[in-house]
C-alpha positions as CSV (number, residue, x, y, z in Angstrom):
1,X,220.2,165.9,99.6
2,X,216.5,165.2,98.9
3,X,214.2,163.2,101.2
4,X,211.6,160.7,100.1
5,X,208.2,162.3,99.7
6,X,206.6,159.6,101.8
7,X,209.2,158.6,104.4
8,X,212.4,160.5,105.4
9,X,215.1,158.3,103.7
10,X,217.5,160.5,101.6
11,X,218.5,160.0,98.0
12,X,222.1,159.7,99.3
13,X,221.4,156.2,100.6
14,X,223.5,153.7,98.6
15,X,221.7,151.6,96.1
16,X,218.3,153.2,96.8
17,X,216.4,154.3,93.7
18,X,213.7,157.0,93.6
19,X,210.7,157.3,91.3
20,X,208.9,160.6,91.3
21,X,210.5,161.5,94.7
22,X,209.5,158.2,96.3
23,X,212.2,155.7,97.5
24,X,212.2,152.1,96.5
25,X,211.6,151.0,100.1
26,X,208.2,152.8,100.1
27,X,207.4,151.4,96.6
28,X,208.2,147.9,97.9
29,X,206.1,148.4,101.0
30,X,203.1,149.6,98.9
31,X,203.4,146.5,96.8
32,X,203.0,144.3,99.8
33,X,199.3,145.1,99.8
34,X,198.8,143.4,96.5
35,X,200.9,140.3,97.4
36,X,198.9,137.1,97.6
37,X,200.3,136.0,101.0
38,X,198.2,132.7,100.9
39,X,200.1,131.8,97.7
40,X,203.4,132.7,99.4
41,X,202.5,130.5,102.3
42,X,201.8,127.7,99.9
43,X,205.2,128.2,98.3
44,X,206.7,128.1,101.8
45,X,204.9,124.8,102.5
46,X,206.3,123.3,99.3
47,X,209.8,124.4,100.4
48,X,209.2,122.9,103.9
49,X,208.4,119.6,102.3
50,X,211.7,119.6,100.4
51,X,213.6,120.6,103.5
52,X,212.1,117.8,105.6
53,X,212.5,115.2,102.9
54,X,216.1,116.1,102.3
55,X,216.9,115.9,106.0
56,X,215.1,112.5,106.3
57,X,216.9,111.0,103.3
58,X,220.3,112.1,104.6
59,X,219.6,111.1,108.1
60,X,220.4,114.7,109.3
61,X,219.8,115.6,113.0
62,X,218.9,119.2,111.8
63,X,216.7,120.2,108.9
64,X,218.0,123.7,108.3
65,X,220.4,126.5,109.5
66,X,219.2,129.8,110.9
67,X,222.0,132.5,111.0
68,X,221.6,134.4,114.3
69,X,222.8,137.4,116.3
70,X,220.5,136.5,119.2
71,X,218.3,139.5,118.3
72,X,214.6,140.0,117.7
73,X,214.6,138.8,114.1
74,X,216.8,135.8,115.1
75,X,214.3,134.8,117.8
76,X,211.4,135.2,115.3
77,X,213.2,133.2,112.6
78,X,214.0,130.3,114.9
79,X,210.6,130.1,116.6
80,X,208.8,130.4,113.2
81,X,210.6,127.5,111.5
82,X,210.1,125.4,114.7
83,X,206.4,126.2,114.6
84,X,206.4,124.7,111.1
85,X,208.0,121.5,112.2
86,X,211.6,122.2,111.4
87,X,214.6,121.3,113.5
88,X,217.0,124.3,113.1
89,X,220.6,124.5,113.9
90,X,221.3,128.1,115.0
91,X,224.6,129.5,113.7
92,X,226.1,132.6,115.3
93,X,229.1,134.3,113.7
94,X,230.8,135.9,116.8
95,X,230.4,139.6,116.7
96,X,233.3,142.1,117.0
97,X,232.6,143.5,120.5
98,X,229.9,141.4,122.2
99,X,227.8,143.4,124.7
100,X,226.4,142.0,128.0
101,X,222.8,142.2,126.7
102,X,223.9,140.6,123.4
103,X,225.5,137.7,125.4
104,X,222.3,137.3,127.4
105,X,220.1,137.2,124.3
106,X,222.3,134.7,122.5
107,X,222.1,132.5,125.6
108,X,218.3,132.9,125.8
109,X,217.9,131.7,122.2
110,X,219.9,128.6,123.2
111,X,216.9,127.5,125.3
112,X,215.0,126.8,122.2
113,X,217.5,125.4,119.7
114,X,221.0,124.1,119.5
115,X,223.5,126.9,118.7
116,X,226.9,126.9,117.1
117,X,229.1,129.9,117.7
118,X,232.2,130.7,115.7
119,X,235.5,130.8,117.5
120,X,237.3,133.3,115.3
121,X,240.7,134.8,116.2
122,X,239.9,137.9,118.2
123,X,243.3,139.4,117.4
124,X,242.7,139.0,113.6
125,X,239.2,140.5,114.1
126,X,240.6,143.5,115.8
127,X,243.1,144.1,113.0
128,X,240.3,143.8,110.5
129,X,238.1,146.3,112.4
130,X,241.1,148.7,112.3
131,X,241.7,148.1,108.6
132,X,238.0,148.3,107.7
133,X,237.6,151.6,109.6
134,X,240.7,153.1,108.1
135,X,240.4,151.9,104.5
136,X,236.6,152.0,103.8
137,X,235.2,153.8,106.8
138,X,233.4,150.8,108.2
139,X,234.5,149.3,111.5
140,X,231.9,146.5,111.0
141,X,233.4,145.3,107.7
142,X,234.6,141.9,109.1
143,X,231.3,141.3,110.8
144,X,229.4,141.7,107.5
145,X,231.8,139.3,105.8
146,X,231.4,136.7,108.6
147,X,227.6,136.8,108.5
148,X,227.6,135.7,104.9
149,X,230.4,133.1,105.1
150,X,230.2,131.2,108.5
151,X,226.7,129.8,108.0
152,X,227.6,128.6,104.5
153,X,230.7,126.9,105.9
154,X,228.7,125.1,108.6
155,X,226.1,124.1,106.1
156,X,228.7,122.6,103.8
157,X,230.6,120.9,106.5
158,X,227.7,119.0,108.0
159,X,225.6,118.6,104.9
160,X,222.6,120.9,105.6
161,X,221.6,122.4,102.2
162,X,219.0,124.9,103.5
163,X,219.6,128.3,105.3
164,X,216.9,130.7,106.4
165,X,217.9,134.3,106.7
166,X,215.5,137.0,107.8
167,X,214.1,139.8,105.6
168,X,215.3,140.8,102.1
169,X,217.0,144.1,103.1
170,X,216.3,145.7,99.6
171,X,212.5,145.1,100.3
172,X,212.6,146.4,103.9
173,X,215.0,149.3,103.6
174,X,215.4,150.0,99.9
175,X,217.6,149.0,97.0
176,X,217.7,148.9,93.2
177,X,214.3,148.4,91.7
178,X,213.9,144.7,90.7
179,X,215.8,143.4,93.7
180,X,213.0,143.5,96.2
181,X,211.3,140.3,95.0
182,X,214.4,138.0,95.4
183,X,213.5,135.0,97.6
184,X,217.0,133.6,97.6
185,X,220.3,135.0,98.8
186,X,222.7,134.1,96.1
187,X,226.5,134.6,96.2
188,X,226.0,137.3,93.6
189,X,223.6,139.0,96.0
190,X,226.2,138.7,98.8
191,X,229.0,140.3,96.6
192,X,226.7,143.2,95.7
193,X,224.8,143.9,99.0
194,X,226.9,142.1,101.7
195,X,228.6,145.3,102.9
196,X,232.0,144.4,101.5
197,X,232.5,148.0,100.2
198,X,234.6,146.7,97.3
199,X,237.1,145.2,99.7
200,X,237.6,141.4,99.3
201,X,238.9,139.3,102.2
202,X,241.6,137.8,100.0
203,X,242.9,141.3,99.2
204,X,244.0,141.7,102.9
205,X,246.3,138.7,103.0
206,X,249.8,140.1,103.8
207,X,248.5,143.4,105.1
208,X,249.3,144.3,108.8
209,X,250.6,140.8,109.3
210,X,247.5,139.0,108.2
211,X,248.2,135.5,107.0
212,X,246.2,133.1,104.8
213,X,245.4,131.0,107.9
214,X,244.2,134.0,109.8
215,X,242.0,135.1,106.9
216,X,240.6,131.7,106.1
217,X,237.6,132.2,108.4
218,X,236.5,135.1,106.2
219,X,237.1,133.6,102.8
220,X,234.5,131.2,101.4
221,X,236.3,128.4,99.5
222,X,235.4,127.9,95.8
223,X,232.3,125.6,95.6
224,X,231.5,126.0,99.3
225,X,228.0,127.4,98.5
226,X,227.3,124.9,95.7
227,X,224.1,123.0,96.4
228,X,223.1,125.3,99.3
229,X,219.8,127.3,99.2
230,X,219.6,130.4,101.3
231,X,216.1,131.8,101.6
232,X,214.7,135.1,102.9
233,X,212.0,134.2,105.4
234,X,210.5,137.6,105.0
235,X,209.5,136.8,101.4
236,X,207.0,134.2,102.7
237,X,205.6,136.0,105.7
238,X,204.9,139.8,106.0
239,X,207.9,141.2,107.8
240,X,207.2,143.4,110.8
241,X,210.1,144.4,113.0
242,X,207.9,145.4,115.9
243,X,205.9,142.2,115.8
244,X,209.1,140.2,115.7
245,X,210.3,142.1,118.8
246,X,207.1,141.3,120.7
247,X,207.6,137.6,119.9
248,X,211.2,137.8,121.0
249,X,210.4,139.7,124.2
250,X,207.6,137.3,125.1
251,X,210.1,134.5,124.8
252,X,212.8,136.0,127.1
253,X,214.8,138.4,124.9
254,X,216.1,141.5,126.7
255,X,215.7,145.0,125.2
256,X,217.2,148.5,125.8
257,X,217.7,151.6,123.8
258,X,221.3,151.1,122.7
259,X,222.1,154.8,122.4
260,X,220.6,158.2,122.1
261,X,221.1,158.1,118.3
262,X,218.7,155.1,118.0
263,X,214.9,155.1,117.9
264,X,214.1,151.4,118.4
265,X,215.0,149.7,121.7
266,X,215.1,146.2,120.2
267,X,217.6,146.3,117.4
268,X,221.4,146.0,117.1
269,X,222.0,145.2,120.7
270,X,224.8,142.6,120.3
271,X,227.8,144.6,119.0
272,X,229.1,147.7,120.8
273,X,230.8,148.8,117.6
274,X,227.5,149.3,115.8
275,X,227.1,152.8,117.2
276,X,230.3,153.9,115.4
277,X,229.2,152.1,112.3
278,X,226.0,154.0,112.3
279,X,227.7,157.3,113.0
280,X,230.0,156.8,110.0
281,X,226.9,156.2,108.0
282,X,225.6,159.6,109.1
283,X,228.9,161.3,108.1
284,X,229.1,159.6,104.7
285,X,225.4,159.8,103.6
286,X,223.8,162.4,105.9
287,X,221.4,160.1,107.8
288,X,221.7,157.8,110.8
289,X,220.0,154.7,112.3
290,X,217.1,156.7,113.7
291,X,216.2,157.9,110.2
292,X,216.2,154.3,108.9
293,X,214.1,153.0,111.8
294,X,211.7,156.0,111.8
295,X,211.1,155.6,108.0
296,X,210.0,152.0,108.6
297,X,207.5,153.3,111.2
298,X,206.2,156.0,108.8
299,X,205.5,153.4,106.1
300,X,203.6,151.3,108.7
301,X,201.5,154.3,109.7
302,X,202.9,154.3,113.3
303,X,203.8,158.0,113.2
304,X,203.6,160.9,110.8
305,X,206.4,162.0,108.5
306,X,206.5,165.4,110.3
307,X,207.0,163.7,113.6
308,X,209.6,161.4,112.2
309,X,211.6,164.4,110.8
310,X,211.5,166.1,114.2
311,X,212.7,162.9,116.0
312,X,215.4,162.3,113.4
313,X,216.7,165.9,113.7
314,X,217.2,165.3,117.4
315,X,218.8,161.9,117.2
316,X,220.8,161.5,113.9
317,X,224.4,162.5,114.2
318,X,224.8,161.9,117.9
319,X,227.9,160.1,118.8
320,X,227.5,156.7,120.7
321,X,228.3,157.9,124.2
322,X,227.9,155.1,125.2
323,X,226.5,152.2,123.1
324,X,224.8,149.4,125.1
325,X,226.7,150.7,128.2
326,X,230.1,150.5,126.4
327,X,232.0,153.7,126.1
328,X,233.4,154.9,122.8
329,X,236.9,155.1,124.3
330,X,236.9,151.5,125.6
331,X,235.5,150.2,122.4
332,X,238.0,151.8,120.0
333,X,241.0,151.0,122.3
334,X,240.4,147.3,121.6
335,X,241.2,147.9,117.9
336,X,244.2,150.2,118.4
337,X,242.6,153.6,117.9
338,X,242.9,156.7,120.0
339,X,240.1,159.3,120.1
340,X,242.2,161.7,118.1
341,X,242.9,159.1,115.4
342,X,239.3,158.2,115.3
343,X,238.2,161.8,114.7
344,X,240.8,162.1,111.9
345,X,239.3,159.0,110.2
346,X,235.8,160.3,110.7
347,X,236.6,163.6,109.1
348,X,238.4,162.0,106.2
349,X,235.3,159.9,105.3
350,X,232.8,162.7,105.9
351,X,231.0,164.0,102.8
352,X,231.4,167.7,103.6
353,X,229.1,168.7,100.8
354,X,226.2,167.4,103.0
355,X,227.2,169.6,105.9
356,X,227.7,173.0,104.2
357,X,225.8,176.3,104.0
358,X,226.0,179.3,101.6
359,X,228.5,180.9,104.1
360,X,230.8,177.9,104.3
361,X,231.3,174.4,105.6
362,X,229.9,173.6,109.1
363,X,232.6,172.0,111.3
364,X,230.9,169.2,113.1
365,X,232.0,169.1,116.8
366,X,231.7,165.8,118.6
367,X,230.0,166.1,122.0
368,X,228.9,163.9,124.7
369,X,225.1,163.6,124.7
370,X,223.1,162.5,127.7
371,X,219.8,162.2,126.0
372,X,218.2,162.8,122.5
373,X,216.7,166.0,123.9
374,X,220.1,167.5,124.8
């Protein structure tokens, strides 16, 4: 496993290309300096004019849809489009295991704009969490699907043809070269980068008692995305996670460090299952959420690469005991897993080649960690 020469992202990260030892995220970040952001703002203004005219001609109450988790970026997206004169409808695909702080932040965002929350079947969601974890090693699989289906369903149903997502993830975190400049989220983009892991929702019908009606929420009907434009707001404004967090906090969003394995106190606060998702990422690819966040800070010049490496070595690989005050045991019990079953699945999806020495494979032992310095 080789790390980027500029940040600390490893070459095991899926879809991330490296050129002369430099990851595509660092390459994209360097290119931002040469972007004509005044021209991008002009493009956004042209888009705004189309959005407003379409809403006026249709007599719509809302101009656009903003998909939201209630987090820092969601607050920034909603407040930014409102500052530019748009009337957003905030659409929240209910998360798998909503935390108390996540609930508070979703409710806080409702102070600024009308919010629609999905009312998906929690029993179906729990089965999908179980299947996702067992089949593809990702407990968050159904949440990824819902994020890219529910907003389009709402857009189609009420006739709002414009959706504003946040950053282009390939630009912010790395992806295949050539994907960083995409301004629109197409259905092809969703199928490639939406976190499906090759598992289509329709493939699960009939599995573990799942019916077509139960899976309907996760399956976008043919033509449901036709005529709908989904834009990345971060392609029109320089994306800065910390600046977004300051905007969100100043407007009432609550923050806390979700677990000892994280570096930022203002990200992924809504879903208690995220800690396990991130831990599985560590077992599969050899890096965790701290490395991803620290790498963003290194690119921005907020800390040195050496300091980032030291911090990542102390945080990556820590189990979420707890995550946003939710214990691992209580979280997995909701999806029908015991601790022993969970460890079996974790070991099965671990890339042991990443955890070996010349004298043999290192057996990773799960421990309870009180702090990142433990």
